[in-house]
N, CA, C, O and the ligand as a Tripos MOL2 file, in Angstrom:
@<TRIPOS>MOLECULE
protein
  249   247    63     0     0
PROTEIN
NO_CHARGES

@<TRIPOS>ATOM
      1 N          10.0590  -18.7180   11.6800 N.3       1 MET1
      2 CA         10.8490  -17.5010   11.3760 C.3       1 MET1
      3 C          11.5510  -17.6730   10.0310 C.2       1 MET1
      4 O          12.3140  -18.6220    9.8460 O.2       1 MET1
      5 N          11.3030  -16.7820    9.1140 N.am      2 PRO2
      6 CA         11.9470  -16.9440    7.8030 C.3       2 PRO2
      7 C          13.4570  -16.7330    7.8940 C.2       2 PRO2
      8 O          13.9490  -15.8690    8.6190 O.2       2 PRO2
      9 N          14.1380  -17.5230    7.1620 N.am      3 MET3
     10 CA         15.5910  -17.4470    7.1510 C.3       3 MET3
     11 C          16.0180  -16.3250    6.2100 C.2       3 MET3
     12 O          15.4590  -16.1620    5.1250 O.2       3 MET3
     13 N          17.0020  -15.5670    6.6320 N.am      4 VAL4
     14 CA         17.4920  -14.4870    5.7740 C.3       4 VAL4
     15 C          18.6040  -15.0280    4.8760 C.2       4 VAL4
     16 O          19.6500  -15.4720    5.3490 O.2       4 VAL4
     17 N          18.3510  -14.9790    3.5880 N.am      5 ILE5
     18 CA         19.3540  -15.4200    2.6240 C.3       5 ILE5
     19 C          19.5320  -14.2940    1.6150 C.2       5 ILE5
     20 O          18.5870  -13.9090    0.9260 O.2       5 ILE5
     21 N          20.7150  -13.7880    1.5380 N.am      6 ASN6
     22 CA         20.9780  -12.6590    0.6420 C.3       6 ASN6
     23 C          21.8370  -13.0470   -0.5430 C.2       6 ASN6
     24 O          22.5670  -14.0380   -0.5120 O.2       6 ASN6
     25 N          21.7320  -12.2440   -1.5880 N.am      7 GLU7
     26 CA         22.6060  -12.4490   -2.7330 C.3       7 GLU7
     27 C          24.0450  -12.2720   -2.2590 C.2       7 GLU7
     28 O          24.3570  -11.3660   -1.4870 O.2       7 GLU7
     29 N          24.8930  -13.1390   -2.7280 N.am      8 GLY8
     30 CA         26.2910  -13.0810   -2.3100 C.3       8 GLY8
     31 C          26.6120  -14.0020   -1.1450 C.2       8 GLY8
     32 O          27.7820  -14.2580   -0.8600 O.2       8 GLY8
     33 N          25.5790  -14.5060   -0.4670 N.am      9 ASP9
     34 CA         25.8360  -15.4300    0.6380 C.3       9 ASP9
     35 C          26.4400  -16.7210    0.1040 C.2       9 ASP9
     36 O          26.1520  -17.1460   -1.0150 O.2       9 ASP9
     37 N          27.2760  -17.3290    0.9220 N.am     10 ARG10
     38 CA         27.8720  -18.6140    0.5540 C.3      10 ARG10
     39 C          27.3090  -19.6550    1.5080 C.2      10 ARG10
     40 O          27.4650  -19.5680    2.7260 O.2      10 ARG10
     41 N          26.6530  -20.6370    0.9180 N.am     11 LEU11
     42 CA         25.9360  -21.6280    1.7280 C.3      11 LEU11
     43 C          26.5240  -23.0210    1.5500 C.2      11 LEU11
     44 O          26.9630  -23.4060    0.4660 O.2      11 LEU11
     45 N          26.5170  -23.7530    2.6410 N.am     12 VAL12
     46 CA         26.9040  -25.1610    2.5930 C.3      12 VAL12
     47 C          25.6060  -25.9610    2.6300 C.2      12 VAL12
     48 O          24.8130  -25.8200    3.5610 O.2      12 VAL12
     49 N          25.3910  -26.7860    1.6340 N.am     13 LEU13
     50 CA         24.1530  -27.5490    1.5460 C.3      13 LEU13
     51 C          24.3740  -29.0220    1.8640 C.2      13 LEU13
     52 O          25.4490  -29.5890    1.6630 O.2      13 LEU13
     53 N          23.2950  -29.6070    2.3730 N.am     14 LYS14
     54 CA         23.2970  -31.0230    2.7250 C.3      14 LYS14
     55 C          23.5200  -31.8780    1.4860 C.2      14 LYS14
     56 O          24.2790  -32.8470    1.4850 O.2      14 LYS14
     57 N          22.8080  -31.4640    0.4170 N.am     15 LYS15
     58 CA         22.8600  -32.2460   -0.8160 C.3      15 LYS15
     59 C          24.0370  -31.7630   -1.6610 C.2      15 LYS15
     60 O          24.1500  -30.5830   -1.9930 O.2      15 LYS15
     61 N          24.8890  -32.6920   -1.9900 N.am     16 LYS16
     62 CA         26.0480  -32.3310   -2.8110 C.3      16 LYS16
     63 C          25.6620  -32.1880   -4.2760 C.2      16 LYS16
     64 O          24.7440  -32.8470   -4.7630 O.2      16 LYS16
     65 N          26.3800  -31.3170   -4.9620 N.am     17 HIS17
     66 CA         26.2250  -31.1920   -6.3990 C.3      17 HIS17
     67 C          26.8560  -32.4360   -7.0280 C.2      17 HIS17
     68 O          27.7430  -33.0450   -6.4290 O.2      17 HIS17
     69 N          26.4110  -32.8180   -8.2220 N.am     18 PRO18
     70 CA         27.0110  -34.0000   -8.8690 C.3      18 PRO18
     71 C          28.5420  -33.9490   -8.9780 C.2      18 PRO18
     72 O          29.1900  -34.9920   -9.0630 O.2      18 PRO18
     73 N          29.1160  -32.7490   -8.9760 N.am     19 CYS19
     74 CA         30.5810  -32.6380   -9.0760 C.3      19 CYS19
     75 C          31.2620  -32.9350   -7.7390 C.2      19 CYS19
     76 O          32.4860  -33.0480   -7.6790 O.2      19 CYS19
     77 N          30.4770  -33.0610   -6.6740 N.am     20 GLY20
     78 CA         31.0570  -33.3550   -5.3660 C.3      20 GLY20
     79 C          31.1360  -32.1510   -4.4450 C.2      20 GLY20
     80 O          31.4020  -32.2900   -3.2510 O.2      20 GLY20
     81 N          30.9050  -30.9720   -4.9990 N.am     21 GLY21
     82 CA         30.9620  -29.7600   -4.1820 C.3      21 GLY21
     83 C          29.6770  -29.5510   -3.3950 C.2      21 GLY21
     84 O          28.6030  -29.9760   -3.8200 O.2      21 GLY21
     85 N          29.7920  -28.8990   -2.2520 N.am     22 ASN22
     86 CA         28.5690  -28.6030   -1.5060 C.3      22 ASN22
     87 C          28.5260  -27.1510   -1.0100 C.2      22 ASN22
     88 O          27.7480  -26.8030   -0.1210 O.2      22 ASN22
     89 N          29.3840  -26.3150   -1.6090 N.am     23 VAL23
     90 CA         29.3580  -24.8830   -1.2770 C.3      23 VAL23
     91 C          28.8300  -24.1260   -2.4850 C.2      23 VAL23
     92 O          29.3160  -24.2870   -3.6050 O.2      23 VAL23
     93 N          27.8290  -23.3000   -2.2330 N.am     24 PHE24
     94 CA         27.1610  -22.5780   -3.3070 C.3      24 PHE24
     95 C          27.0690  -21.0900   -2.9760 C.2      24 PHE24
     96 O          26.9120  -20.7060   -1.8170 O.2      24 PHE24
     97 N          27.1680  -20.2740   -3.9990 N.am     25 THR25
     98 CA         26.9880  -18.8310   -3.8280 C.3      25 THR25
     99 C          25.6030  -18.4500   -4.3180 C.2      25 THR25
    100 O          25.1650  -18.9150   -5.3710 O.2      25 THR25
    101 N          24.9140  -17.6130   -3.5670 N.am     26 VAL26
    102 CA         23.5890  -17.1490   -3.9710 C.3      26 VAL26
    103 C          23.7610  -16.0240   -4.9900 C.2      26 VAL26
    104 O          24.3460  -14.9830   -4.6910 O.2      26 VAL26
    105 N          23.2480  -16.2480   -6.1820 N.am     27 GLU27
    106 CA         23.3390  -15.2240   -7.2210 C.3      27 GLU27
    107 C          22.0670  -14.4030   -7.3320 C.2      27 GLU27
    108 O          22.1010  -13.2230   -7.6810 O.2      27 GLU27
    109 N          20.9570  -15.0350   -7.0330 N.am     28 ARG28
    110 CA         19.7050  -14.3010   -7.0740 C.3      28 ARG28
    111 C          18.7750  -14.8530   -6.0020 C.2      28 ARG28
    112 O          18.6050  -16.0660   -5.8720 O.2      28 ARG28
    113 N          18.1780  -13.9480   -5.2380 N.am     29 ALA29
    114 CA         17.2530  -14.3450   -4.1830 C.3      29 ALA29
    115 C          15.8300  -14.0420   -4.6180 C.2      29 ALA29
    116 O          15.6080  -13.1570   -5.4450 O.2      29 ALA29
    117 N          14.8710  -14.7620   -4.0730 N.am     30 GLY30
    118 CA         13.4680  -14.5400   -4.4140 C.3      30 GLY30
    119 C          12.6690  -15.7730   -4.0440 C.2      30 GLY30
    120 O          13.0410  -16.5150   -3.1350 O.2      30 GLY30
    121 N          11.5730  -15.9890   -4.7480 N.am     31 MET31
    122 CA         10.7840  -17.2100   -4.5340 C.3      31 MET31
    123 C          11.6380  -18.4090   -4.9000 C.2      31 MET31
    124 O          11.6770  -19.4240   -4.2040 O.2      31 MET31
    125 N          12.3150  -18.2460   -6.0170 N.am     32 ASP32
    126 CA         13.3040  -19.2380   -6.4260 C.3      32 ASP32
    127 C          14.6800  -18.5960   -6.3030 C.2      32 ASP32
    128 O          14.8600  -17.4110   -6.5840 O.2      32 ASP32
    129 N          15.6230  -19.3890   -5.8860 N.am     33 PHE33
    130 CA         16.9840  -18.8910   -5.7410 C.3      33 PHE33
    131 C          17.8460  -19.4430   -6.8530 C.2      33 PHE33
    132 O          17.6850  -20.5890   -7.2720 O.2      33 PHE33
    133 N          18.7560  -18.6220   -7.3230 N.am     34 ARG34
    134 CA         19.7250  -19.1430   -8.2740 C.3      34 ARG34
    135 C          21.0540  -19.2380   -7.5420 C.2      34 ARG34
    136 O          21.5390  -18.2760   -6.9460 O.2      34 ARG34
    137 N          21.6200  -20.4340   -7.6110 N.am     35 LEU35
    138 CA         22.8790  -20.7000   -6.9190 C.3      35 LEU35
    139 C          23.9530  -21.0530   -7.9290 C.2      35 LEU35
    140 O          23.6750  -21.5660   -9.0130 O.2      35 LEU35
    141 N          25.1820  -20.7650   -7.5460 N.am     36 ARG36
    142 CA         26.2990  -21.1940   -8.3750 C.3      36 ARG36
    143 C          27.1700  -22.1010   -7.5330 C.2      36 ARG36
    144 O          27.5780  -21.7530   -6.4250 O.2      36 ARG36
    145 N          27.4430  -23.2640   -8.0790 N.am     37 CYS37
    146 CA         28.3170  -24.2130   -7.4000 C.3      37 CYS37
    147 C          29.7380  -23.6500   -7.4270 C.2      37 CYS37
    148 O          30.2550  -23.3120   -8.4910 O.2      37 CYS37
    149 N          30.3570  -23.5520   -6.2720 N.am     38 GLU38
    150 CA         31.6990  -22.9620   -6.2270 C.3      38 GLU38
    151 C          32.7660  -23.9140   -6.7410 C.2      38 GLU38
    152 O          33.8730  -23.4960   -7.0780 O.2      38 GLU38
    153 N          32.4300  -25.1850   -6.7990 N.am     39 THR39
    154 CA         33.4200  -26.1630   -7.2340 C.3      39 THR39
    155 C          33.5180  -26.2270   -8.7610 C.2      39 THR39
    156 O          34.6160  -26.2120   -9.3170 O.2      39 THR39
    157 N          32.3640  -26.3000   -9.4350 N.am     40 CYS40
    158 CA         32.3970  -26.4570  -10.8920 C.3      40 CYS40
    159 C          31.8170  -25.2610  -11.6390 C.2      40 CYS40
    160 O          31.9400  -25.1840  -12.8610 O.2      40 CYS40
    161 N          31.1880  -24.3280  -10.9290 N.am     41 GLY41
    162 CA         30.6840  -23.1140  -11.5790 C.3      41 GLY41
    163 C          29.3050  -23.2460  -12.1940 C.2      41 GLY41
    164 O          28.7860  -22.2780  -12.7500 O.2      41 GLY41
    165 N          28.6950  -24.4280  -12.1080 N.am     42 ALA42
    166 CA         27.3620  -24.6180  -12.6920 C.3      42 ALA42
    167 C          26.3260  -23.8300  -11.8970 C.2      42 ALA42
    168 O          26.4580  -23.6320  -10.6890 O.2      42 ALA42
    169 N          25.2960  -23.3900  -12.6080 N.am     43 ARG43
    170 CA         24.2240  -22.6550  -11.9480 C.3      43 ARG43
    171 C          23.0000  -23.5320  -11.8330 C.2      43 ARG43
    172 O          22.7160  -24.3430  -12.7140 O.2      43 ARG43
    173 N          22.2750  -23.3640  -10.7360 N.am     44 LEU44
    174 CA         21.0530  -24.1220  -10.5870 C.3      44 LEU44
    175 C          20.0110  -23.2730   -9.8950 C.2      44 LEU44
    176 O          20.3170  -22.2990   -9.2070 O.2      44 LEU44
    177 N          18.7690  -23.6770  -10.1020 N.am     45 GLN45
    178 CA         17.6630  -22.9530   -9.5000 C.3      45 GLN45
    179 C          17.0070  -23.8510   -8.4660 C.2      45 GLN45
    180 O          16.8660  -25.0560   -8.6740 O.2      45 GLN45
    181 N          16.6100  -23.2590   -7.3550 N.am     46 ILE46
    182 CA         16.0190  -24.0530   -6.2840 C.3      46 ILE46
    183 C          14.9670  -23.2080   -5.5690 C.2      46 ILE46
    184 O          15.1500  -22.0080   -5.3670 O.2      46 ILE46
    185 N          13.8720  -23.8490   -5.1920 N.am     47 ALA47
    186 CA         12.8060  -23.1560   -4.4640 C.3      47 ALA47
    187 C          13.2770  -22.8140   -3.0530 C.2      47 ALA47
    188 O          14.0300  -23.5690   -2.4390 O.2      47 ALA47
    189 N          12.8270  -21.6790   -2.5530 N.am     48 ARG48
    190 CA         13.2500  -21.2140   -1.2300 C.3      48 ARG48
    191 C          13.0680  -22.2760   -0.1430 C.2      48 ARG48
    192 O          13.9690  -22.5230    0.6590 O.2      48 ARG48
    193 N          11.8780  -22.9030   -0.1310 N.am     49 ARG49
    194 CA         11.5870  -23.8750    0.9220 C.3      49 ARG49
    195 C          12.5670  -25.0380    0.9110 C.2      49 ARG49
    196 O          13.0270  -25.5150    1.9480 O.2      49 ARG49
    197 N          12.8660  -25.4750   -0.3120 N.am     50 LYS50
    198 CA         13.8010  -26.5800   -0.4770 C.3      50 LYS50
    199 C          15.2160  -26.1650   -0.0440 C.2      50 LYS50
    200 O          15.9400  -26.9180    0.6080 O.2      50 LYS50
    201 N          15.5670  -24.9620   -0.4270 N.am     51 LEU51
    202 CA         16.8950  -24.4580   -0.0810 C.3      51 LEU51
    203 C          17.0490  -24.3540    1.4290 C.2      51 LEU51
    204 O          18.0580  -24.7910    1.9830 O.2      51 LEU51
    205 N          16.0520  -23.7760    2.0990 N.am     52 GLU52
    206 CA         16.1220  -23.6020    3.5520 C.3      52 GLU52
    207 C          16.3420  -24.9320    4.2670 C.2      52 GLU52
    208 O          17.0940  -25.0160    5.2380 O.2      52 GLU52
    209 N          15.6770  -25.9570    3.7730 N.am     53 LYS53
    210 CA         15.7970  -27.2810    4.4000 C.3      53 LYS53
    211 C          17.1810  -27.8780    4.1940 C.2      53 LYS53
    212 O          17.6440  -28.7050    4.9800 O.2      53 LYS53
    213 N          17.8200  -27.4490    3.1360 N.am     54 SER54
    214 CA         19.0770  -28.0880    2.7540 C.3      54 SER54
    215 C          20.3230  -27.4070    3.3360 C.2      54 SER54
    216 O          21.4220  -27.9570    3.2580 O.2      54 SER54
    217 N          20.1580  -26.2300    3.9090 N.am     55 ILE55
    218 CA         21.3300  -25.4870    4.3980 C.3      55 ILE55
    219 C          21.8710  -26.1030    5.6880 C.2      55 ILE55
    220 O          21.1400  -26.2740    6.6630 O.2      55 ILE55
    221 N          23.1420  -26.4260    5.6760 N.am     56 THR56
    222 CA         23.7480  -26.9540    6.9020 C.3      56 THR56
    223 C          24.7530  -25.9600    7.4700 C.2      56 THR56
    224 O          25.1810  -26.1000    8.6160 O.2      56 THR56
    225 N          25.1250  -24.9780    6.6980 N.am     57 GLY57
    226 CA         26.0730  -23.9970    7.2150 C.3      57 GLY57
    227 C          26.2580  -22.8450    6.2760 C.2      57 GLY57
    228 O          25.7470  -22.8350    5.1570 O.2      57 GLY57
    229 N          26.9940  -21.8770    6.7470 N.am     58 ARG58
    230 CA         27.2920  -20.6990    5.9420 C.3      58 ARG58
    231 C          28.7750  -20.4200    6.0650 C.2      58 ARG58
    232 O          29.4050  -20.7020    7.0840 O.2      58 ARG58
    233 N          29.3120  -19.8580    4.9980 N.am     59 ILE59
    234 CA         30.7170  -19.4750    5.0370 C.3      59 ILE59
    235 C          30.7630  -17.9590    5.0990 C.2      59 ILE59
    236 O          30.2670  -17.2760    4.2030 O.2      59 ILE59
    237 N          31.3500  -17.4450    6.1390 N.am     60 THR60
    238 CA         31.4260  -15.9930    6.2650 C.3      60 THR60
    239 C          32.8850  -15.5630    6.2290 C.2      60 THR60
    240 O          33.7750  -16.2390    6.7440 O.2      60 THR60
    241 N          33.0870  -14.4500    5.6200 N.am     61 GLU61
    242 CA         34.4450  -13.9260    5.5410 C.3      61 GLU61
    243 C          34.5250  -12.6490    6.3510 C.2      61 GLU61
    244 O          33.6220  -11.8130    6.3260 O.2      61 GLU61
    245 N          35.5950  -12.5240    7.0480 N.am     62 GLU62
    246 CA         35.7830  -11.3110    7.8780 C.3      62 GLU62
    247 C          36.2600  -10.1660    7.0140 C.2      62 GLU62
    248 O          36.4770   -9.0620    7.5150 O.2      62 GLU62
    249 ZN         29.3320  -28.4470   -8.9950 Zn       63 ZN63
@<TRIPOS>BOND
     1     1     2 1
     2     2     3 1
     3     3     4 2
     4     3     5 am
     5     5     6 1
     6     6     7 1
     7     7     8 2
     8     7     9 am
     9     9    10 1
    10    10    11 1
    11    11    12 2
    12    11    13 am
    13    13    14 1
    14    14    15 1
    15    15    16 2
    16    15    17 am
    17    17    18 1
    18    18    19 1
    19    19    20 2
    20    19    21 am
    21    21    22 1
    22    22    23 1
    23    23    24 2
    24    23    25 am
    25    25    26 1
    26    26    27 1
    27    27    28 2
    28    27    29 am
    29    29    30 1
    30    30    31 1
    31    31    32 2
    32    31    33 am
    33    33    34 1
    34    34    35 1
    35    35    36 2
    36    35    37 am
    37    37    38 1
    38    38    39 1
    39    39    40 2
    40    39    41 am
    41    41    42 1
    42    42    43 1
    43    43    44 2
    44    43    45 am
    45    45    46 1
    46    46    47 1
    47    47    48 2
    48    47    49 am
    49    49    50 1
    50    50    51 1
    51    51    52 2
    52    51    53 am
    53    53    54 1
    54    54    55 1
    55    55    56 2
    56    55    57 am
    57    57    58 1
    58    58    59 1
    59    59    60 2
    60    59    61 am
    61    61    62 1
    62    62    63 1
    63    63    64 2
    64    63    65 am
    65    65    66 1
    66    66    67 1
    67    67    68 2
    68    67    69 am
    69    69    70 1
    70    70    71 1
    71    71    72 2
    72    71    73 am
    73    73    74 1
    74    74    75 1
    75    75    76 2
    76    75    77 am
    77    77    78 1
    78    78    79 1
    79    79    80 2
    80    79    81 am
    81    81    82 1
    82    82    83 1
    83    83    84 2
    84    83    85 am
    85    85    86 1
    86    86    87 1
    87    87    88 2
    88    87    89 am
    89    89    90 1
    90    90    91 1
    91    91    92 2
    92    91    93 am
    93    93    94 1
    94    94    95 1
    95    95    96 2
    96    95    97 am
    97    97    98 1
    98    98    99 1
    99    99   100 2
   100    99   101 am
   101   101   102 1
   102   102   103 1
   103   103   104 2
   104   103   105 am
   105   105   106 1
   106   106   107 1
   107   107   108 2
   108   107   109 am
   109   109   110 1
   110   110   111 1
   111   111   112 2
   112   111   113 am
   113   113   114 1
   114   114   115 1
   115   115   116 2
   116   115   117 am
   117   117   118 1
   118   118   119 1
   119   119   120 2
   120   119   121 am
   121   121   122 1
   122   122   123 1
   123   123   124 2
   124   123   125 am
   125   125   126 1
   126   126   127 1
   127   127   128 2
   128   127   129 am
   129   129   130 1
   130   130   131 1
   131   131   132 2
   132   131   133 am
   133   133   134 1
   134   134   135 1
   135   135   136 2
   136   135   137 am
   137   137   138 1
   138   138   139 1
   139   139   140 2
   140   139   141 am
   141   141   142 1
   142   142   143 1
   143   143   144 2
   144   143   145 am
   145   145   146 1
   146   146   147 1
   147   147   148 2
   148   147   149 am
   149   149   150 1
   150   150   151 1
   151   151   152 2
   152   151   153 am
   153   153   154 1
   154   154   155 1
   155   155   156 2
   156   155   157 am
   157   157   158 1
   158   158   159 1
   159   159   160 2
   160   159   161 am
   161   161   162 1
   162   162   163 1
   163   163   164 2
   164   163   165 am
   165   165   166 1
   166   166   167 1
   167   167   168 2
   168   167   169 am
   169   169   170 1
   170   170   171 1
   171   171   172 2
   172   171   173 am
   173   173   174 1
   174   174   175 1
   175   175   176 2
   176   175   177 am
   177   177   178 1
   178   178   179 1
   179   179   180 2
   180   179   181 am
   181   181   182 1
   182   182   183 1
   183   183   184 2
   184   183   185 am
   185   185   186 1
   186   186   187 1
   187   187   188 2
   188   187   189 am
   189   189   190 1
   190   190   191 1
   191   191   192 2
   192   191   193 am
   193   193   194 1
   194   194   195 1
   195   195   196 2
   196   195   197 am
   197   197   198 1
   198   198   199 1
   199   199   200 2
   200   199   201 am
   201   201   202 1
   202   202   203 1
   203   203   204 2
   204   203   205 am
   205   205   206 1
   206   206   207 1
   207   207   208 2
   208   207   209 am
   209   209   210 1
   210   210   211 1
   211   211   212 2
   212   211   213 am
   213   213   214 1
   214   214   215 1
   215   215   216 2
   216   215   217 am
   217   217   218 1
   218   218   219 1
   219   219   220 2
   220   219   221 am
   221   221   222 1
   222   222   223 1
   223   223   224 2
   224   223   225 am
   225   225   226 1
   226   226   227 1
   227   227   228 2
   228   227   229 am
   229   229   230 1
   230   230   231 1
   231   231   232 2
   232   231   233 am
   233   233   234 1
   234   234   235 1
   235   235   236 2
   236   235   237 am
   237   237   238 1
   238   238   239 1
   239   239   240 2
   240   239   241 am
   241   241   242 1
   242   242   243 1
   243   243   244 2
   244   243   245 am
   245   245   246 1
   246   246   247 1
   247   247   248 2
@<TRIPOS>SUBSTRUCTURE
     1 MET1         2 RESIDUE 1 A MET
     2 PRO2         6 RESIDUE 1 A PRO
     3 MET3        10 RESIDUE 1 A MET
     4 VAL4        14 RESIDUE 1 A VAL
     5 ILE5        18 RESIDUE 1 A ILE
     6 ASN6        22 RESIDUE 1 A ASN
     7 GLU7        26 RESIDUE 1 A GLU
     8 GLY8        30 RESIDUE 1 A GLY
     9 ASP9        34 RESIDUE 1 A ASP
    10 ARG10       38 RESIDUE 1 A ARG
    11 LEU11       42 RESIDUE 1 A LEU
    12 VAL12       46 RESIDUE 1 A VAL
    13 LEU13       50 RESIDUE 1 A LEU
    14 LYS14       54 RESIDUE 1 A LYS
    15 LYS15       58 RESIDUE 1 A LYS
    16 LYS16       62 RESIDUE 1 A LYS
    17 HIS17       66 RESIDUE 1 A HIS
    18 PRO18       70 RESIDUE 1 A PRO
    19 CYS19       74 RESIDUE 1 A CYS
    20 GLY20       78 RESIDUE 1 A GLY
    21 GLY21       82 RESIDUE 1 A GLY
    22 ASN22       86 RESIDUE 1 A ASN
    23 VAL23       90 RESIDUE 1 A VAL
    24 PHE24       94 RESIDUE 1 A PHE
    25 THR25       98 RESIDUE 1 A THR
    26 VAL26      102 RESIDUE 1 A VAL
    27 GLU27      106 RESIDUE 1 A GLU
    28 ARG28      110 RESIDUE 1 A ARG
    29 ALA29      114 RESIDUE 1 A ALA
    30 GLY30      118 RESIDUE 1 A GLY
    31 MET31      122 RESIDUE 1 A MET
    32 ASP32      126 RESIDUE 1 A ASP
    33 PHE33      130 RESIDUE 1 A PHE
    34 ARG34      134 RESIDUE 1 A ARG
    35 LEU35      138 RESIDUE 1 A LEU
    36 ARG36      142 RESIDUE 1 A ARG
    37 CYS37      146 RESIDUE 1 A CYS
    38 GLU38      150 RESIDUE 1 A GLU
    39 THR39      154 RESIDUE 1 A THR
    40 CYS40      158 RESIDUE 1 A CYS
    41 GLY41      162 RESIDUE 1 A GLY
    42 ALA42      166 RESIDUE 1 A ALA
    43 ARG43      170 RESIDUE 1 A ARG
    44 LEU44      174 RESIDUE 1 A LEU
    45 GLN45      178 RESIDUE 1 A GLN
    46 ILE46      182 RESIDUE 1 A ILE
    47 ALA47      186 RESIDUE 1 A ALA
    48 ARG48      190 RESIDUE 1 A ARG
    49 ARG49      194 RESIDUE 1 A ARG
    50 LYS50      198 RESIDUE 1 A LYS
    51 LEU51      202 RESIDUE 1 A LEU
    52 GLU52      206 RESIDUE 1 A GLU
    53 LYS53      210 RESIDUE 1 A LYS
    54 SER54      214 RESIDUE 1 A SER
    55 ILE55      218 RESIDUE 1 A ILE
    56 THR56      222 RESIDUE 1 A THR
    57 GLY57      226 RESIDUE 1 A GLY
    58 ARG58      230 RESIDUE 1 A ARG
    59 ILE59      234 RESIDUE 1 A ILE
    60 THR60      238 RESIDUE 1 A THR
    61 GLU61      242 RESIDUE 1 A GLU
    62 GLU62      246 RESIDUE 1 A GLU
    63 ZN63       249 GROUP 0 **** ****
């Protein structure tokens, strides 16, 4: 079952960013996803399959 990941989602990833942060915001969805590290603001690109494997949680706001 494909995982639903939308732009604006906040994801907690298994792999930490070099800055130590592990919460990322999805800026662009597609075959490749563009994420922004919430800790340092850096942007990175990651393949969907890799991203799906790395997600350990989501941050949702009411
Ligand atoms: Zn970072």
